[in-house]
Structures are given as C-alpha cells and as structure tokens.
N, C-alpha and C positions, 0 to 999 in steps of 0.2 A: 542384317539378315534382311530381305527385300519385303515387301508390304504383302499379305497374305491372299490380298486379289490379284497379285500379280506372278504367283507361284504354285505350279501343279505338286502336290502331294509327293511324286515321284521325285523333281527336281527337292524337295525339301527334305527326305529322306538322302538321299544323294549328296545333299552339300553338308547336312549332319553329321553323315560316315567321314566328308573330305573334313570338317572343322575339328572331329576326334581327335586326328594324328598333326593338328598344327595349331589349333587353339590350347591356351592355356586351362586348366579346369575352370577357372573364376570366369573367364570369358565365354565358355561354353555354357556353364548354367545359368548367366545373364540372358543369353540368347532364348534356352528352352525355356525360362520364364517368362519371356515376351511371346514366345511360339505356343506355350498352354494357354496363355490369355486371349490370345487374337484368334487361334485357328479354331475350327468347329470340329466336333469328336469325330465326324466321319472320315478328317485328313487327320488326327492326331492317333485313330486305331490304326492307321498304317506304321507308325513310327515305333507305336508303345512298345511292342515284344523288341524290338532292337535298342531301346533306349535303358529298359530294363537287362538286357543280356551286357548292355555296355556300362554299367553299373557294376553290376554285382556278378560279371562274367557269365562264361557259356556253362550248360549243364553237364560238358563234357572237360571241361577245365582248361580247354584252350587257349581262350579270353581271359584273361584274369579281369577285367574292369577296373573300377577305381582303388583294388586292393583295400578294401576298408577294415582287414585283419589285420593291417600296415602300418593304418594312418591314427596317429597317436596325438596326443590331446599340442602338444609341442610340434606337431607338422602345422604348415602354413594352408594347408587343404582340409585340414580336420572340420574347421569350422565351418568350411563351404561346404562339403557334402553332408554333416550334419544338419545345417539347416534348410538344405534342400530336399531331405529326406526325413525332415520332421514330421511326425504324425499329425499334428494338429494343422498347423500352416505351411508347412513345406508345401513347393510347386509339384514335387512327384506326386505326392497323397490328392493333390488338387486334381491331378490329370487320373488318376484311379477312380474319383469320383467323377468325375466329367463323362470317363468311358463306362461307369459302372450305369448310368443314368441310362445309357443306350444299349445295355443288354450285349454289348459284343462278348466273343467270346474267343480262348485263345488257346492253343493245342500244346500238350506236354506228351511226350513219347512213354506209354506205359516203362519202358524200358529203366526209366530213370527212379522209377519209385523203389522205397524198400521192398526187400528180398521178400518177406512174406505177402504184402501188398500185391506186387507182381506176380508171383507165382498163384495167391490165388484167383486172378483176374484170366492168367492165360489157362486155369484148370478150369472158366467158366463159372466160379462160384463169388457171389457177390461180396467184397471185403468188409468185415464188420464195421469199419468206419464210416458213420453217414456222410461224410465229406467229399466219397467218392460215388456215390448214390447219384444217379440219374446223369451221368456226364460218361457213360461208357457206352459205344457203340461196336456191337461183336460183327465184323464184316463176314461173309461167306468165304473169302479166301483164307480165313486165320486170325488170329492173334498176334501174329508176330510183329505188325506194322500197326498195333492200334495203340491212339492216342486220348488222351484225358481232355476233355472239352473243359476251361476253368472261366469263370468271370474275371474281369480286371483285378478285383481286389484278392482272389484266389490265387490269381497266376503271378501277382506280386509278390504276394507272401510264400509262394511256392518257391520261387527263386529267391528271395531271400533267405528264408531257411535251408533252401538247399548248398547256398554258398558255403555254408559252413563244412559241411562235408565231401566238398566237392575237393578232389585234390587241386591243389595250386602251385606251379613253377615259380614260386617267389625268389627274388634275389638273392646270392650267395649270402649268406651271414646273417639273413632276418629270418625271422620268424613269426608268427602270431600266436604264442601260446598267454600273452599279457592279458589282462582285465581292466587296462585302460584303453584301448582301443577303438576306433569306430564302431565297430561292428558289435562288439561287446556293450558297449552305450546304448547304441540303438536298439536292441535286443531289451534291454532294463526297460529303456523309454516307452518303447511299445508294450510292454506289458503292464507297465505302469497306468500307460493311456487307454488302455482296451480293457485291461481287468483293474481297474483301481480298487483299491482299498478303501478310499473314503468317499463319499458321493456315489452318484450313479455314472453309467458312459456317458461319457459327452456328447451330443449330437455332432454330427458331421458340419464343419465350420463352410462346407463347400457346396450346402444344398443346392440343388437345381429345381427350379419352379415346373420341368418338364414332367418330372416324374422322379421313379428311386425303383432301388434295385427291386427284381424280383427274388424272393424268397427259393430256397430250394423245394421242390416239388416233394408232395409227402410220400412217403414210402410205402410201400404195399403192407398190408398184415402180415402175409406170408413169411415176411423176412424175420430171419432168425434174429433174437435178441440174446441168443447164447452166449455171445464171446465178450458181454458189456460187464458183466458183473453185476452189483449191484448198483443202481441210479441214483441221481442224486436231484434234490429239490433245487429248484433255480434259486441262484443268489442274486441275479438280475430283477424278478420277479416278473418276469415276461411271460408269454407262451407264442412260439412262433411256429413249430413244426407243423401244427395242424393249420396254418392258413396259407392260401394260394398264393399270396402276395401280402407284402407288407405296407402297400400303399396306406390301405386303413390306420396304419400303427405306424407311426413315423419312428416312434422309440423302439420297434423291434428291430428295426434294420440297425440299429446300434447292439442289441445284444447279438444278430447274426454275426456282425464285425467280431464279436468278442469272441463267440465258441468257434469260426473260423477261425481266427490267429491260436486261439489255444489247440485246436485239433491240429493243425496245419505243423505247430512247432513238435508237439507229440510223435504225429506220425513221422515226419522227415528225422529229428533226432532222436528218437527210440526205438521208432517198430523196425529194426533191421533183423528179430530174432524172433521165431514162434516156437512154441511148445518142441514141436516135433524137430524141427531144427537145431533146438538146443539140447537134445536127445541124443541125434545124431553128431554133434561137435562133441561128445566126449569119446568117439573115436579118434585115434590120433590118426587116423589118413584122412580124414573130413579136412578140408581145407576152408579155413575161416572165410565167411561170407563179407564181414566188415570187422574192422578194427578201427574204435574211436581214438581219436587224439585226446592230449592232455586239453588243450583248447575245448574241444567237443565236451569234455566232462566237466569244464568249469562253465560252459553255457548251461549244460541239463543242470546244474547245481543251481543257478541262476533262476530257473525256471520252477522248482521244485519250492526253493525259498519263497518265491513268490505267489506259488501257488497255496503253501500252507497261510502264507499273510493274506491273501484275495479269501479262501475258505474261511478263515477265522475273521475277518469284517463283518463277518455276517452280524446284525444287531440285534440284542435282545427280542424285542418285538416283534420277530420275525419267525422265533422258535415259541416252540410248546412250554409249559410250564415245567417240564422233566431236566432234573439238574444236569442231565448228559446229552440233551436236544442236539445241544451245542457242538459236542463234541463227536457225535453219530450223524450229525449234517455233512460236518468236517471230512469226516471218514468216505461217504458215501461221494462225495464230489473228488476225492485224490482216489478213491477206489475207480471212478467211472473213467478216469482220465489219465492216469498215468501208474496204476497200480502193477498192473500184469507188464505191461509194456519197459518201465522201470526196473522188474524183478528181472527178466529175463537181461536187460542191460547191464544190471550191475551184476549178476550171475556169470556172464560172460568177462567182465572185466577181471572180477575176481578169481578165475581160472587161467585166463590167458595173459594178462597186463604181466610187464615186465619186473623182476623183483628190484625195484630199486625205489627212490624217495619220490620218483612221479606219480606214485601210486596214492599220493597223499591227497590229489582230487579226487579221486575214486572213492577214498575212504572219507572225505567231508561230502561228499556229496549222498553217499549213504547215512551218516550219520545226521545229517541236515534232515534227510524225509523222515529217519525214525524218532525225531524231537520235533514236531509239531508244537509243542508248548513254548517253543523259543521263540515264535513267530506270532504272538497272537496281539504285541503292542500294547500290552500294559503294563504301566509302570507301577514297578514296586521296589520296595528296600532291597537295595541289591544283598546278596548273602554268599557265604562261600558257596563253590560247587558241590562239596560233598555234602553239605548240608540241605542242598536244592532238592525238595520233597516233588515227585511227581503229581500233578492233582489228580484225584480220585475219577475225574470226568473223563482221562484220557485211555480207560481202561478199555472202552470199547475199540479205540483205533487201535490200540497195541493188539486187542485179540483178532480182530479182523485184518489186520496186519502180521501173522502171526510168523510168517515165514522170513518179511524182512527184517524180524529181530533173531532167530533162531538159526537158518539155514543161511543166511549171507554171515551171523555169527561164526557159525563152521568153518565157511568157507575161509574167513578172516583167519581163524587159528591156523589152518591148513597152510595158509603163505608164511604166516608170522613166525612156524617151525622150519622154514627154508628160507628164510630171511635173514640176511648179515645184521644181527642186532649191537653188532659192535659200532654200525653207522648211527650216530647219533639220533640221525632223522627218522633213521626207522623206529629206534626203540622209542621214540615221541609217537611213532602212529601208533603202537601198542600201548602209550599210558594212555592216549586219547580215547581209544575205544574201551579200556578199563575204569575210565574216569567217567564215561558216558552210561555204561551198564551199572556202576556203582551207585546209579541216583537212587534214592530209597525209593519205595516202593514199586521201583519199574520190575526188578526181579521177581516180585510176587504177580504182577499183572502177567509178565511172559508166563510164566508157571501154573497162573488160571487160565490162562490160555492155552497152555498145550493140556492141561486136565480135559479141556471142554471140548478139543479135537479128540480126544482120547475115549469121550463118552462112548459107551456101547451102540452099536449099531441099530438094535431093535427099539432105541429111544426115539428114533426118528420113522418106525414104520407107519405110524398113527399121521403122518404129516403128510400134507398135501403138497404137490409141489408147486416150487414157487413160480411166480408168474408178473407181467408189468402191462402196464397199460401201453399199448401201442402208440405211435403217435398220433394216427387217424381218432383215437378215442381221446386226444385232449394230452398225450404226455407229450415233456419238452427235453431235451438232453442236459439242462441247467435248469429244468422245472422240477415243481412237487412231482412223485412217483409213489401211487400209493402200494404200499409194500404187502401180497397176501401173506408173505412168511416172515415173521420178525423175530423167531427164535435164534437165540445167542449160538447155542451148538451149530443149529444149522448153517448159519452166517460163517462160523470158523470153520466149518469141514467145507462149506462150497469154495470156504477163500482158499485153501490148500490145495483141493482139487482141481480148481481152475488154473493153479499156477504150476503144480507140478504132475496132475494127472490124478486118471481116479485108480493107479493101481502102484502109486508114490511109496515108498517105504521111509516114515518121518521116523528120525533120530530125534527123542528128545535131548532138549540141551542141559535140561539138569536130570539125564539118566545118566546109568552107572557105564554105557557106553562109549559118551563122550567124555567123561572124566576119565575112565580109561584108556583114553588116547593121550593125555599130556601125561607122561609119568613121574615120579618123585624126582628122581634127580632132574629133569628138563626141565620141570615145574620150577625147582630151587634154582638153577640156573637163568632160567628166564626171570626171574624174579629178582636176583642179584645182579642181573645185567643191567634190566631198566632202572632199580632202583641206585643203580652207579650213575647209570649215563645221565640222569634226572640231577642228580647232585655234583656240581663242578667242583666242589671241596674234595669229593673223592678220589676225582684225580690225580690228587695232589698227594693221599695218602698211601702208604707201605700196602702190600699185599697181605693179607691175614697171616700172620705167623705167631707163633710161640716160642718163649723163650727157653733155650735147651742149656746142657752142661757147657756145650763150645759156642754158641750163640744161636742166633735166629732161625727157625725150623719153619718151612713152610706148611701150612695145612689145605685139604683136598681143595678149600675152598680158594685159598690162597691163589693157586696152581690154576684155577678157573681163572681165576681174576688177570694171572699174565698172558694164560693163552689166549683169552679174550682181549686183552689189551686196554683193559679197564683201568688198570693198576699196576705198577712198577716199581723198582726199587732205583735208587738214584744210581746212575751209571757212572761210576768211578771205578779209578785205577786203583787196585789192592793188591798190586803184586811189590815187589822190590823196590822203593821210593826211588832207589838210585838208578833203576832201569827202567823206568818208565817211559814213554818217549819224549825226545825234546821240544820243547813248546819253542812258539814263535819268537817269544820275548825272550829265550836263553841265547849263548853263543854256543854253537854247537863244539867248536873247538877247547874252549874252555869247559863245559860238560863233562867232554872224555878225558881232559887230564886232569880235572879236579877227582873225577871217578875213580883214576888210576892210583892218585895219591892217597886218597880217605882209603882206598881199599887194601893199601899196603898198611898202611897206619892204623885198620881193623884188624889185620893179620898177625901183625905184629905185637901189638898192645890190649887184644880183644880179653886177654884174661885180667888186666888192669883196670880195663873200664866196667868189667864185670864186678871186680871186685869193690870199686869204687862206688859203683850205682846200687849195691847191694849194703854199704853202710847206713845206718838210721841217722846219722847225724847231719850237720848243717853241710859239709863236706858232700857227703851222700846224696843229696837233698840237690846241690847244685851241681852235681854230677847227671844225675836223672835230668835235669833241664838244659843241659847241653848236649847228652848224649843219647837220650830216648827220644822218639818220635811223638810230641804232647798231643796230637790228635788220631792216634790210630786206635786208641780206645773208642773215641767216637765215631770215627769213621768205622770201626769193626760192627756195630749194630745197626747200622744201615742196610745191612744185608746178610744170610747166611755166611758162612766161614767154617773152617775145619780147626780143628786141635792146632795140625803142627804150621798152618796158616800164622794162626794165633800167636802163638809162641814165635817163633820166627820172627815178628813184626817186635815182640817185646826186649829183643835182645838189643843192649846199647849201643849204639854205633858211632862214629863221627861222620857226617854229613859237610862235604863244603860244595853240595852243587849249588848255595845258596848266592854262592861269590859269582856263579856263571849268567846271573841274570841281569839284564841291560840296567833295570831299574836299579841295583844294587851298584854296578860298576857306577853309574850316575851321579848315585848318591857320594861313592867315597870320590868322585874327580871333584865333585864339588865342594865337599867337608875338606880335602886339601889344597884347593884353591882358596877357601876362606882361610885356612892354614898360613898359606904364603901370603894371604892379605895381614895377618896377622904376626906376621915375620916368622912365622914355624917351618921349620926344615921338615925334609920326608921324614927323618926319625920320629921327630917329637912329635908330629901328627899321627905317624903309627902309632906308638905307644897310647895317646890320647883315644885312638878309636881301641886299640883293644881295653884300655882302661873303661871307657863309655860303655860297652859291650860288656865287660865284667861286673860293671856296676848294676845294669838294669838286668842281667842273671840275676845278681845279688837280690835285687827289692822283689823281682817277680819271684823269689824262692821263698823271700821272707812274707811278703803280705799277697801272693797270687793267690791264695784259697779267698781271702777277704774279699780281693777284688772281684773275684768270679761268683761269690755269693751275693755281692750289692748288682 
C-alpha cells in the first residue's frame, strides 16, 4: 500500500475494492491493519461502510462477505477472521472506536429493520426500544425512504447481528447450522466481553485522548414506557441515560456499549413479531413475516443462556437482605430485555416449526429460559436430576414468567400429539420436557402463579397504577428503578396481560380443560411409546402377549407396540420347512431332488413313521430324534400360531434337505478324501459315515436331556 501522505481517500477505497478480488484474506487483513493505524479518522470514515459490508455481507444478501457462518476452526481463514474481529485487540474494533471518537454517523434504511419496528416508524410512532430514539428524521415527502442514523459502534453491531438473519446464497452442500463456526464463536466472545459474568466491563483498549463518544440524548418525559414491562436495576452500577455526555464518566461509555450490544441482539434476532401480528398469524390466510432458521435459534439460545449467567452474577453486596432479592433482580433484567419478544418468538416457532427433529433447537432454547437456576455458576455436589429441587427463591421468576411455563407447555403438547413418536429423537424431546417439569417444587410454583393470576379483580381496585422513574429523573435501563407497585398479584396479572392482551382467555395448566385434552388411551400410548423408546433393551423384547391354548395371543398393548414399530416378533419362516425359499448356501437342483425323494418316502411310509415315533421305548425316542423337527416347539413360541399349524409341524417326516447344503457336501467330500488316505473304499466310507450318524443320534437320545440342562 502507498504511504498515507501520497494517497487520496478515493483512491484508497478504490484500491481496497480491487484488492478484495485479487489478494487472499491474510494479506488483505495485513493491509487493513496498516491503514487503520496510519490513516486519520476523516479518511477511514469513507471506507468504513464498505469494510463492514465486505466482512458481514450486504443487508440484502447479495454480497456474502467473509461467510463467517461457514468458517470453522479447521479452516485456514478462521483464525485470521477471529483475530481481526476480536473485541479486545482486533483491528476492526480499533477502527470502530477511532471513528466513535469523532461522532460519525452511518445510515441504515428503515426497510431493513424487523417488522414491528418498521411498522411503528412508518406509522409515525416512536419505537419502544431506546436504541432507535433520536436517530430518526421524518421527511415531509414521506417515510418510505427514511434512514436510521447510527454511530460507528451501533452500525457495526447492527450489521454483525443482521448477518445472521440475512438469506445467504451459500455454496452447494454447505450450510451454517453448527455451533463451532466463526460467527457463533464471535457472538459468544462479544457477550462474554461486553456482558462479563465476572468483574466489570473492561475499558476500551483503544481510548483516544481527543474525546469519547457522546451518549444518546435523554428522551422526553412524554415517551411512553408501557411496552417495557418491569424494569431492572443496573448490574453495571452506573447511571448514564440522564447524562448529556459521558466524557465526565469514562466508565459510563463501557456500560453504554454493553446496553447497545444487548439491545441490538434482542431487537434484530427476536423482535420480528408483535402481539397484534401474532394474533393475525392465527389466520391461515396470513403469510408468515419471518421464519427463523435452526442456526438462528441456536444463537438465540446462546444469548438466553448468557443473559441468565450475567443476571446471576449479581454479587450479594449489591442486594438487599431479602432472600428473594437475587431472583427478583434477575427476573426484572430478563423481563426488561427479552421476555415479551422471546415469548412471541417461541410462540411462533411452536406453531410453525416443521414436525421433525430440528425442533430440538427451539425446545432447548425454551427449556434454557425457564431454568435460570441452571446458570448460577454455583458449584454444588452433583445429584440425580429427579432429586434436584428448584430453590424457593426462584418462585418470583416462575410467577412473573408464568406464560413461558404454562402457555408454551400447552403449545408443546399440541405438537407432541401430532409428532411421530416412533422416531427416537422426537420421543427424546417429550422425555426432556417431562424431565424438566418433573423437578420437585416447580409444579407447585407454577400452580401458585396460576392462583395469583386468577385472584379476583376487585382485589386490585384499591391499587394505584404502576409507574416508573423517567430517564430524566435518574432512571437507567440497567439501573435501579423504584417500583411504585410491588404487589405480586399485580405483577403476575401485568405479565399475562402484557404478553397476551387484556382480553386473553387463560387456560390453566392444572385445570380440567387441559387434562381432558390428552384422553387415557392417548396418554397410555404416549407413555408406552416414550418408555419403550428410551429403553434400548425393550426393542429386543417380544410384543406384549399372553399364553393361550394354541400359543401366544397379542394383547391390545402388544398390537400398539407392533403398529408403532416399538417391538416385533423375530421374523422367521414358519411354514413347511421343506418348502421354505432356497438359501444361497444350498444347491437348488439337489434341494428339489431331495424334496421329491423325501415326499415319496413320507407318503408311502408315513403311517409307519407315526407308529415308530409314538412308541415310548428307545426306538421311539430314536425315531423322534430323526423324524421330528427338534426346534419346532421353541420356534412356535416366538409368535402367535394356529392349532392347524401347530399340529402339522408335529407330524414326523423324513427330511433330506440337509444333504443339499454346500457345507454338508464339503464335509462329505473331506470325509471321503480322509477315507481314501486311510485306504477305505467308497462303500466302507459310506457305512462308517452312516454308523457315525447313528451313533451320534443314539448318544443324543440317551444323554440329550442332561446336556441341555447343563
């Protein structure tokens, strides 16, 4: 690259665009490192939008960028991309902070915002998220071409978050659904850096002595807070939204970055459905506005898990003496940022996701949200899941997230009854949900929450309406808010009405209506399917039968087991042994020849064979050994049979089919060769073989029962 003093900004951008098509990624990143270090912010400002687009791709998906969702640790470009985009020492973040100090703005078309936000802006209503306040200008000509003016950090994070939901034209045979790609790891890295579970938010390593970023201007007190639900105390211990500038408090800038990151992720990944939009989606004529992918859901789960861990990292000295203070602070943080948007997001997934095993990603996201106690970071002695009790301090979280437990559980049941539970992966999902809701204390907490919601309305008549401090009065979206109303009943009712509307018809999870929806037959089948799918040994057992006069008889449970493919009888030929298909180890010509010979003998001497086998002495036992099928009785116990089949197989008959086996023929040839080596003729060898066969039969007749018992 030419020296900074000899190159104009226009040539700089043109050369970078040319290098993007000719140079490998490693060399391009080296050039960018030098440019970011040497050029002033005024010149870097012109290349920043192009650079962000070249990394994350364009918002319309035409430009794919570096394809971070396809870069895995085994790729040569993986480490290059991770180092360049590292939040602590990466050159890209250094460029962001360098531009941030100069307060540059970059525009994003409103059309690329999630549906509810875009609709709100186009209707002239201020969005409820403070991230979009003071960034909009309504032109007189209309709002169709309205843009959103973002500072460099917001612009960078918007493009980073948006690249997850942008349709990409990936190369054939490649997709980005795994959790070890560069994008997924970067999300995890950014969350851990900007929302640390240990210590405080680290200061920017690229601080500029010329100044710092200006915080968002305070909102007007007339701005409605109705969409926020219950607000959270700050886990970062700083109040910034009431400050016109953060220059006086350097640490406040770090908190602003954290809030911006979290709000951007939540808005771009989750805020695609509003309550009104979700209600309209119940009509089959309405087209879905947005359909998340499995990779999208996996990233959302990562966000949920980290937010739980971050909220649980609140230190004891920051809490009051109340034993439930920790859970309550956690509840408000989660409610403030993700509850309503995640609820509608999961509602949509539960109702529209394909009935296949890919739903596991949605299921685990839901189960992660409703089990915040799993992410406390406490090291306790491991104990079996069925004995793991939910601590009482989480009762407030369960109650103020009641619909997350009850309404979504009902949605899952609706899916379960329409899912192929013969598939072990689908049955495992039912098992996972049952395992979670079977935790001791959890059912009681849910039932208590339902009782609070069903408290008569007149109880609340003497309550005064809830209110919150406005930002101009010292409030912060991560800082403490003094709650005017703290009544538990009011909080539960407010939660339900905020998520479902004032006219919602609540169905109790433990009510008769829900219990009457899985009848006993369906429930028994569900339980039997689930139990059988979890036990690999059961797949080798026979279907449920009872012993009848003529053999095994299937029960109703056994028939269901067969129809669902859970158990089966061993598939064996049970017809006439002489007429079974010719095997690959048999000579077809000899099988047919010996069948005709044995059939003639059986027809002519069948009566004599019956008389011989019916004798109780040694000759009768010897006849039964040679003329009866020795394994017919054991084979007939393996599946139901008829009296006719049972009697037909018991008739003595001569079978010469054994002589048509290649194995038998080879053994005879070897015996004749051995006899020839010992100077025995063919006749002598034949007599010796017949005598040996007779002797073996005699020994088996005399001592066979003792050998079987051993």
